[in-house]
C-alpha positions in Angstrom: -35.8 9.0 37.8 -37.1 12.0 36.0 -39.4 9.7 33.9 -40.8 8.1 37.0 -41.5 11.5 38.5 -43.2 12.6 35.3 -45.3 9.4 35.2 -46.3 9.8 38.9 -47.2 13.5 38.1 -49.4 12.4 35.2 -51.2 9.8 37.2 -51.8 12.2 40.1 -53.2 14.9 37.8 -55.5 12.4 36.0 -56.8 11.1 39.4 -57.4 14.5 40.9 -59.1 15.6 37.6 -61.5 12.7 37.9 -62.1 13.5 41.6 -62.8 17.1 40.6 -65.3 15.9 38.0 -67.0 13.7 40.5 -67.5 16.5 43.0 -68.7 18.8 40.2 -71.4 16.2 39.4 -72.2 15.8 43.1 -72.6 19.6 43.5 -74.7 20.0 40.3 -76.8 16.8 40.4 -76.9 15.3 43.8 -77.0 18.3 46.1 -80.2 19.9 44.6 -82.0 16.6 45.3 -83.2 16.8 48.9 -84.2 13.2 49.2 -81.1 11.8 47.6 -78.9 9.3 49.4 -75.8 11.5 49.4 -73.4 8.9 50.9 -74.4 6.3 48.3 -74.1 9.0 45.6 -70.6 9.9 46.8 -69.5 6.2 46.9 -71.0 5.6 43.5 -69.1 8.6 42.1 -65.9 7.5 43.7 -66.4 4.0 42.2 -67.1 5.5 38.8 -63.9 7.6 39.1 -61.9 4.5 40.0 -63.4 2.6 37.0 -62.5 5.4 34.6 -59.1 5.9 36.2 -58.0 2.3 35.7 -57.7 2.4 31.8 -56.2 5.9 32.0 -53.5 4.6 34.4 -53.0 1.6 32.2 -52.5 3.8 29.1 -50.1 6.1 30.9 -48.1 3.1 32.2 -48.0 1.5 28.8 -46.9 4.8 27.3 -44.2 5.1 29.9 -43.0 1.6 29.2 -42.8 2.3 25.5 -40.6 5.4 26.2 -38.4 3.3 28.6 -38.1 0.6 26.0 -37.3 3.1 23.3 -34.6 4.6 25.5 -33.1 1.1 26.2 -33.0 0.4 22.4 -31.4 3.7 21.7 -28.8 3.1 24.3 -28.1 -0.5 23.0 -27.6 0.5 19.4 -25.7 3.7 20.3 -23.3 1.5 22.4 -22.8 -0.9 19.5 -22.0 2.1 17.2 -19.4 3.5 19.6 -17.9 0.0 20.1 -17.6 -0.6 16.3 -16.2 2.9 15.8 -13.3 2.2 18.2 -11.1 0.1 15.7 -11.7 2.7 13.0 -10.6 5.5 15.3 -7.5 3.5 16.4 -6.6 2.9 12.8 -6.9 6.6 12.0 -4.6 7.4 14.9 -2.0 4.9 13.6 -2.2 6.3 10.1 -1.7 9.8 11.4 1.3 8.7 13.5 2.9 6.8 10.7 2.3 9.6 8.2 3.8 12.3 10.4 7.0 10.1 10.8 7.2 9.4 7.0 6.8 13.2 6.4 10.2 13.6 8.1 12.0 11.8 5.3 12.9 15.2 3.9 15.0 15.8 7.0 16.4 12.4 8.0 16.6 8.8 7.1 13.4 6.9 8.3 13.5 3.1 8.3 10.3 1.5 9.6 9.6 -1.7 7.8 6.5 -2.4 9.8 4.8 0.6 8.1 5.0 -1.5 4.9 4.4 -4.9 6.3 1.6 -4.3 8.9 -1.9 -5.4 8.0 -4.0 -2.3 7.8 -7.6 -2.3 8.9 -10.1 -2.7 6.1 -12.3 0.4 6.6 -15.0 -0.8 4.2 -15.7 -4.1 6.1 -15.9 -2.4 9.5 -18.0 0.5 8.2 -20.4 -1.9 6.5 -20.8 -3.8 9.8 -21.5 -0.4 11.5 -24.3 0.7 9.1 -27.1 -1.6 10.3 -26.9 -0.3 13.9 -26.9 3.3 12.6 -29.8 2.6 10.3 -31.9 1.1 13.2 -30.9 3.8 15.6 -32.0 6.5 13.1 -35.3 4.7 12.6 -35.9 4.6 16.4 -35.0 8.3 16.8 -36.9 9.2 13.6 -33.9 11.3 12.7 -31.5 10.7 9.8 -28.8 13.1 11.1 -26.5 10.2 12.2 -27.1 8.4 9.0 -26.0 11.4 7.0 -22.9 11.8 9.1 -22.1 8.1 8.6 -22.3 8.5 4.8 -19.9 11.4 4.9 -17.6 9.6 7.3 -17.6 6.5 5.1 -16.4 8.5 2.1 -13.7 10.3 4.1 -12.4 7.0 5.4 -12.3 5.5 1.9 -10.3 8.5 0.7 -7.9 8.4 3.6 -7.2 4.7 3.1 -6.8 5.1 -0.7 -4.3 8.0 -0.3 -2.5 6.4 2.6 -1.9 3.4 0.3 -0.3 5.8 -2.2 1.9 7.2 0.6 3.0 3.7 1.7 3.8 2.9 -1.9 6.1 5.9 -2.1 7.6 5.1 1.2 8.2 1.5 0.2 10.2 2.7 -2.8 12.1 5.0 -0.5 12.7 2.2 2.0 13.9 -0.3 -0.6 16.2 2.3 -2.1 17.6 3.1 1.3 18.5 -0.6 1.9 20.0 -1.1 -1.5 22.3 1.9 -1.4 23.7 1.3 2.0 24.3 -2.3 3.1 25.0 -1.3 6.7 21.3 -1.1 7.3 20.7 -4.5 5.8 23.6 -6.1 7.8 22.3 -4.6 11.0 18.8 -6.1 10.5 17.1 -3.3 8.6 14.7 -1.8 11.1 15.6 -3.8 14.2 18.7 -1.6 15.0 18.3 1.6 13.0 15.0 3.4 12.8 16.0 7.0 12.2 19.3 8.8 11.6 20.5 12.0 10.0 21.3 11.6 6.3 24.8 11.3 5.0 25.4 13.4 1.9 25.4 10.2 -0.3 22.2 8.9 1.2 20.3 12.1 0.7 21.7 12.4 -2.9 20.8 8.8 -3.8 17.3 9.1 -2.2 16.5 12.5 -3.8 13.9 11.2 -6.2 12.0 9.2 -3.5 12.2 12.0 -1.0 10.7 14.4 -3.5 7.8 12.0 -4.2 7.0 11.8 -0.4 7.4 15.5 0.1 5.1 16.3 -2.8 2.5 13.9 -1.5 2.2 16.1 1.6 2.5 19.5 -0.1 0.3 19.0 -3.1 -3.5 18.9 -3.0 -5.1 15.4 -3.0 -8.3 14.8 -5.0 -11.4 13.4 -3.4 -15.2 13.3 -3.9 -17.9 14.2 -1.4 -21.6 14.4 -2.1 -20.9 13.8 -5.8 -18.5 16.8 -5.9 -14.8 16.9 -6.5 -12.8 18.6 -3.8 -9.1 19.1 -3.1 -7.5 18.6 0.3 -4.2 18.3 2.1 -3.9 14.7 3.3 -2.9 15.5 7.0 -5.5 18.2 7.3 -8.2 15.9 5.9 -7.1 13.1 8.3 -7.1 15.4 11.3 -10.6 16.7 10.5 -11.9 13.1 10.1 -10.4 12.1 13.5 
């Protein structure tokens, strides 16, 4: 609506400017000539103004159409970007939820087999499919800000996926050890009946090594790279910042 009003304003200003020029010519040229056909002169000037106004109006309409088309393209590609970001965001939420549960292994027995068996989203494939839309959008906007953000986001997601794989590896050892030292969980169907429970003294003692590995994962600094520089981060903090 605003663009239509602006276009109408430009056309109106252009038209009245031409009319103003016509009357200026009339006053300076036609009026001093006593024998001039003033009516014919006025009609001629108005015809001249209409002739000049037509290409000006066409140019303004074309310019407005280009702006409208540019807006439509921006909206289209931005919509695609948001759509493709959704599965990445959902996967990050799942990783955060699973990680927070696994973190509690230092307090209680955690048995979620689906943490180990679920098929995790391949960030690399999804991010690669996202890049063309971001590249085109940046070209249309003539602004590489979003592209720079994407490159940082891509590296963060890679680091999160890599370190989450390490965490699941530690948790897998913990899970397998939990089952092997206490057949009651295996007989009850592993994770179908028992998900979480307080440790017995023997459980905690026999799982001490695995619990320490998981605990250290969350306490110790993880190592990553960003903009060709090595940096250290806490996994959950880095995950939260990325989300």
